[in-house]
N, C-alpha and C positions, 0 to 999 in steps of 0.2 A: 597542569597542576603538579604532577609528579616531578617534572623537571625543576619547577620552581622550589618545591620542598627540598629536593636534593641539593640544588645550588645554595639555598639558604643554610642548610645544615653544614655544607662544606665551608661556606664563608664564615659561619660562626666558629667552626672548628679551627680554621686557619687563623682567624683573628685572635681566638683564645690562646692558641699556641704561641703566636707572636707576642702577645701581651705577657704571657707566662715567661717566655724566654727573656724578654726585656726586664720584667720585674725581678726575676731571679738574678740576672746579670747585675742589675743596679744594686740589689741587696748584697750580692757577693762582693761587689766593688766597695760599697760603703763599709761593709763588715771588715774587709781587708784593710781599708784605710784606717779604720778605728784601731785595728790590731797593731798595725805598723806604728801609729802614733803612741799607743800605750807602751809598746816595746821600747820605742825611742825614749820615752820619759824614764822608764826603768833603767835603760842602758846609761843615759846621761847621769842619773843619780848615782849609779854605781861607779862610772868613770870619774865623776867629780871628786870622789874621795881619794883618787890616785894622784901621785905626782907625775911629772913629765916623764921621768925615767921609767916608771912603771907602765905608763901608757905606751911608750915606745917599745918596751919589751913585749907588751901584750899584742901590739901590732905585728911585731916580728914573728911571734908565735902563731899568729892567725892571718896568713897572707891572703887567704881566700875570703876573708871577711868582706861582706858587701857593704859594711858601714864605712862612712867617711867621717873621720874625727879631725876637727880643727880647733886651734886655740887662737883667739883674736885679742890683740892688745887693745888698750883704751883708745888709742889713736886710729884703730881700724886695721892696723897692720897684722897680717897673718903670721904668727910666730911659730906655728906648727900645723902641718896638714899631712894626714896619713896617705893621701892619694896623689897629691900634686906638689911639686917643689914650691917652696915659699917664694922663690924669686919670680916664679911665673904667675903668681896670684896678685890681683889688684887689691886695692883697699876695700874692706868689707864693712866700712862704717855705715854704708847706705842700705845694707841688707835689713830686711824687715825684722827677722828674728833676732838679729844682733842689736838693733835699736831697742827692741822691746826688752831684751835681756839687760842692757845697760840701764834701761829706765826702771823696769819693775823687777828685775832679777831673773825673770823667765820669759822666753820668747819662742814662738813656733810659727811656722809658715809652710806653704806648699806652692811649688812652682811647676809649670807644665812646659815640656819641650815639644814644639811642633815638629821638629826634625826627627827626634827619636820616638815621639809619641809616648813619652814616659812622664811620670810625675815624681818629683823629689820632695820628700818630707824633711823638714828641718826642725830641730829642737835645741834651744840654747839656754845656758844657765850661767849666771854670774858667779865666778869663783871668789874665794876669800882674798886672793892676791889682786883682785880688780880686773883680771882678764875674763874673757867669756869662752866657755867651752861649748862647742857646737857639734852635734852629731846629726848626720843626714843618712837617709836610706832611699834608694830609688826603687820605684815599683811601676809596673805597667799601668797606663791610664785605662780608663774604661773602654776607649776606642781600641787600644792595644789588646785588651782582654777579648774584646769582640773579634778582633782580627785573628787571634789565636784559636778562638772557639768556633769560628765560622764553619770549618769542615765538620766538626762534631754537631754543630747546630743544624747544618744542612742534612747530615745523615739522619739525625733524630727527626727532623722535619719531614724527610721523605718517608721514613718508616711510619711515623704517626699519620701522615697524609694518606698512606696506603690503607692503614687500618681505618682511618676516618672515612675514606671512600667506601670501603667495604661495609662499615657499620652504617654510613649514611644511606647506602643503597638498600640494605636490609631494613633499616628503620623507615625509609620512604615507602618501600613496598608494604611494610606492616601498617603504615598510616593510611596508605591509599587503598589497600586491598578491601577493607570494609566498605569503602565508598564505591569501588568498582563492582563489587558483588551485590549492590543494592538492586533488587528486582523492581524495575519501574512499572511492570505490568501487574504486580501484586500490591498488597498493602504496604505503603512506604513506612519503614521503621528507621529513624535516624541512627546511623552508626556511632555518632558522637552527639552529646547533648548540645554542643555548640552549633550543630547543624539542624537542630529542631525547627527554628524559624524558616530556614531554607527549604527543608523537606515539606513543611506545612504549605509553603507557597507553591512548591512544585505540585503537591497533591491537589491543591485548589485549581491550579492552572490545568493540570491533567484532566480533572473532572470537567472543567469548562471546555477544554479542547475536545474531549470525548463527546460532550453534548453537541458542540458545534459540528463535529464530524458526523454524528448521527443525524443531525438536522440536514446537513448537506447531502448525505447518502440517501435520506428519505426523499429529499427534493429531486436529487439526480435520478433515483429509481422511478419516481413519479413521472418526471419529464421523459425518461427513456421509455417507460411503459406507454405513455401517451403517444410519443413519436413513433414507436415501433408498431403500435396497434391501430393507429389512425390510418384511414384509407387515403387521406390527403398526403401528398409528398411534401416534405419540409427540407429545405437546404439552407444552411447558415454559413456565410463566408465572412472573413475578416476584411479589413480595409485594403489588403493586398490581393483579395480574391482567393485566398487560401481557404479550403473547406474546413470548417470547424466541426460541423455535424451534418449528417445526412441520414435519413431514415430509409427503410426498405422500399417504400412507394416511390420516393424520389430517385433512388438508385435504379429501380426498374424503369422509370421514365428515361433515364440517361443510358440504360443498357449496361450498367456497371455490375460486375460480379466480384471484384476484388476490393480490398480495403482502400479507401480514397481519402480518409481523414489526414490532413496535413499536406495534401497536394493542391495545386492551383486548379481552379475550375477550367482554365484554358487547356490543361493537359488531358481532360477527359471529355470535353464537349466544346465544339467550335461553331455552334449556331450563332451567327452574327446578331440576329434579332434578340435572342435571350441574353447574350453577352453585353450588348448595348444597354439593355434594360437593367442588368445587374450593375453596370457602371453608373447608370443614372441613379439607382438606389443608393450606391456608395457615396454619391455626391449629395444625397438628401432628398431625392425626388421619389414620390410614389407613382406607380404605374401598374397597369394590368392589360393582358392580351389573351386572345384565344389561340390555341395551337392544335392542329390536327396531326395526330401521330398514330400510325398503325390502326386506322379506322376508329380511333378514340378521339374525343374532343376534350381538351384541358383548358381550364381557366387558370392563368398563371398571374399571381399577385407578387409584385416586387415592392418591398418596404425597407427603408433604412432602419438599421438597428441603433439602439441608444449609444452603445460603446463602439462607434465607428466600424460598422460592418453592414451587412445586408441579409435580409431574410426573404427567401423565395418560397412561395406556397403554390403547390400544384393541386388543383381540384378537378377531378374527373367529372365532367358535366354531360357525358355522353347520354346517360339514361334520362337526365333532365331535358336535354335537347330533344331526344327521341320521344319522350313523354309529351313534351310540348307540341311536337310535330303531330303525334298521334291524336292529341286533344283537338288540335286544329282540324286534322283530317276527319276525326270522328264528328266534330261539330258540323263540318261541311257535309259529310255523308248523312248525318241525321237530318239536317235541313233538307237535303235533297230527297231522302227517303220519305220524310214526312210530307214534303211538298207534293210529291207525285200522287199519292192517294187523295190528298186533300183537294188538289186541282181537279182530279177526276170526279170526286164527290161534288165539288162546287159546280163543275160544268154540267153534269147530269141534272143536278137540282135546278140550275138556272134554266135549262131547256124545259124541264117539267113545269117550272113556275110560269114561264112565258107561253105555255100552251103549244109549244113547237113539236110536241111528241104525239104521235097518233095513239089512240086509245089502246089499240092492240099491242103497241110497242112499250107501253108504260111499265109493264111487268118486267121487261128486260132491263129497263133503266133502274127500276127499284132493286133488281138483283145486283146490278153493277155497284150501286151505292152501298148495298149491304156487304158485298164482297170486299170493296175497298175499305169500308169501316172496320170489318173484321181484320183485314190486313194491317190497318192503322193501329188497332187495339193490340194485335199480336206484336207489332213492332215496338209499341210503347212498353208492353209487358217485358219484352226481351231487354230493352234499354234499362228499365228499372232493375231487372234481375242482374244485369252486368254491373250496374252501379252498386248494388248490395255486395256482389262478389268482390268488387274492387276494394270495398271496405272490410273484407274478410268475413267469413261466416261466423256466426256466434256459436262457439263450441258447446254452449249450454243446451243447444238443440240437437246435439249429436246423441245417437243411441245405437244399440246393436241392430243392424239392418241385414236381413237376409236378401242378398243381391239376386239370388236365383228367383225368389218370389217376385222381386221388383221387375226383373226382366220378363217374367211370365205375365205379370199384370200389364206391362207396357205393350207387349205383343197383342194382348186382348183389346187395349185401347185403340191400336192401329189396325185392328183386324179388317175393318172395312176397306181401308186404302190398300192393304196387302192383297185382299181378295180382288179388288178392282184391277190390280196389275198382275194378277195370277202369279204371285210370288210364293215360292215354297220356303218355309222357315224351319230352322232346326235350332233347338235349345239343348245344348250339351252341358252336362254337369249335374251336381246335386246341391243340396242346401249349402250356402256359402255366406257366413255371417261376417260383417265388418262394422266397426264403430264409425258411423257416418250420419250425415243429415239425410233423412229419408226423402224429403221433397226434392233435394238437389240430386240425389241418385236417380230418382224418377225422371227428372228433367234431363239428366245425362243420357239415360237409356232411350228416352223419347226422341231426343234430337238425333242420336246416332242411328237408331232404327228407322226414323222417318227419312233421314238422308239416304240410307241404304235402299229404301223403297222408292224415293223420288228419282234417284239417279241409276236405278237398275233397269235391266231389260225386261220386257214383258215375258213372263214365264221364267224369270231368273230365280236365284237362290240367295237366301240370307242365313248365315250361320252365326249363332251366338254361343260362345263357349266360355265357361267359368271354371277356373282352377284355383285351388287354395291349399296352403299348408300352414305350418306353425309360424312361418316368417313372412309370407306375402300372399296377396290375392291378385289374380290375373284375369282380365276381361278381354276377350277378342271378339270383334264384330266384323264379319267378312261379307262382302257382296260380290255378285258377278256382273256389276254394272259397267258404266262407261269408263271408269277409272279417272285418274288425274295425271296430267302431264308433269314431268319432273320439274319444270320451271315454276309450276304453280304449287307444288307440294309444300314448300316452306311457308307459303303465304295463306293457305286456306284457313288457318286458324286466326287470321286477322279479322277485325271487325269490318263488316260490309264488303269483304272481298269475295268476289264471285268469279268462278272460272269462265262461265258463260252467262252474262247478265240477262240476255234475252230468255235463255232456258230457265234461269232462276225465277224470272217473273212469271213464266208459264207455270212453274211448279209452286208459286206462291211463297217462296222463301223470303226471309228478311235479311239474309246475309250475316246473321249473328249467331246461328246455331252452333257452329264449331268453335266460335270464340267463347260462347257460354260453356261448352264442354271443356275447353282448355282451362278456364277459370275454376270450374268445379273440381277438376283433377288437382290443380295447384292448391286449392283451398284445403283439400284432404291430404296434401303432402305426397301426391302420386306423380308418376311420370307417364308421358303420352308419346306414342310412336305411330307413324303412318307409313304403310307400305302399299303402293299402288302401281298397277301396270295399265296404261291406257288400253281401252276396249276389252280388258280382261277382268278388272275388278279392283276392289280396295279392301284393305284390312287395317282396322284401327285397334291398337293394343294399348291397354291401360294396366299399369302395375301399381298396386298399393302395398306399402310395407306395414306390417302389423306393429 
């Protein structure tokens, strides 16, 4: 814009200068011509009153006179000429001014010389003696005038052009400066009234763009937040396989630590199976596969994108697969565990029904049926408790519970079993309150102490220690029993897992005690640790944060 304004100002200045020079030259030229013609008329009138001798004497006195005086006879013969000998002159009867003078008494004309680039003005008057007096004067033509004035015109043109350039630059800056200083980020004020519609349009467009940018930023932030916080991995590539977007979960799957946006997927990952499925998605085909990676199982979905690209979704299904496996194993174990006591009950009842049992042995069979029924009831109760724990305990039943009192009451409940095995018990600590479900805490202590009794040595020891401060509560239950082998320590909290199945049956366990303990601890937001040395004993530590 600045350049255009400057060029327009310079063009206007130059054109104005040229027009002015031409107009002045034309005015000067026509003014000169009128002056010459007026002087010629006066000169002819003055000379016409002289006789020939006076004219000759006047010419002799003024040799430098630029006028040419001629006297032409009626037949066109030049009888006198102040500049040229009369013998050298041709007949002038055909001259325009001479013809007019003979006809009307006065004649005048103007003739141009291409060679000399001059114009000659003629004025003729009819004398009383019948001859014609003609006076002429030569002057430069307008072209000649221009030729003589060209150096001066060029000098003036250069000087004026220099000043015009300077003034045009200053004026351009002055015009453009208010426009350049307009703050587009603030309220738009038109620097000139003529720009008001333009400024109004810009303001409307700016508001519209700002709204669009805000909408785009909000959508981008929402998408970024979803992509970065979702556990599923998301990878988006264009039709060439160049990565457009990748979130942290997908980057973790590929083992990427640096920025990869803008790079081709082949540069960072070369698994043929995934690459082939991405190519299939780029060609418009949907597919999905399972991939095992670092002991994790991923379900990978390949989908074509609308704008010629592909979207790859990585879903970690490890927990789901493990949960499904555990449900299947749990169902099988439950079926097996329920079938065993029911088979025993059914067999003993059938023998009694058919009279195949001696009278003195019936009491033993009744006792077996009762024991198996109790075991079946205990198993069902434990399964129901685990089911409730899987659904999370209702926090509305939580209250301030003195764990020291609960541990003391539990020891009293198991006093008979403890005495039968000649176990020495120690309860260390003082009142220790924690916000918990009292019935679940009782179940926790019961299962842990009962296990410590079952798998202890005759005459062994059980130590229950409780510690608490402002930040946490710690429970430690130790025994001097058979201990647990290292390969079994990680699995003892699984449902129905038994280190020695035959021994477990002898002790009447359901295989769910430690699994229940683990779920109770997790329900209360605690952590569980097991330390055991075979043939020396086991210590189970529980830590609750306040």
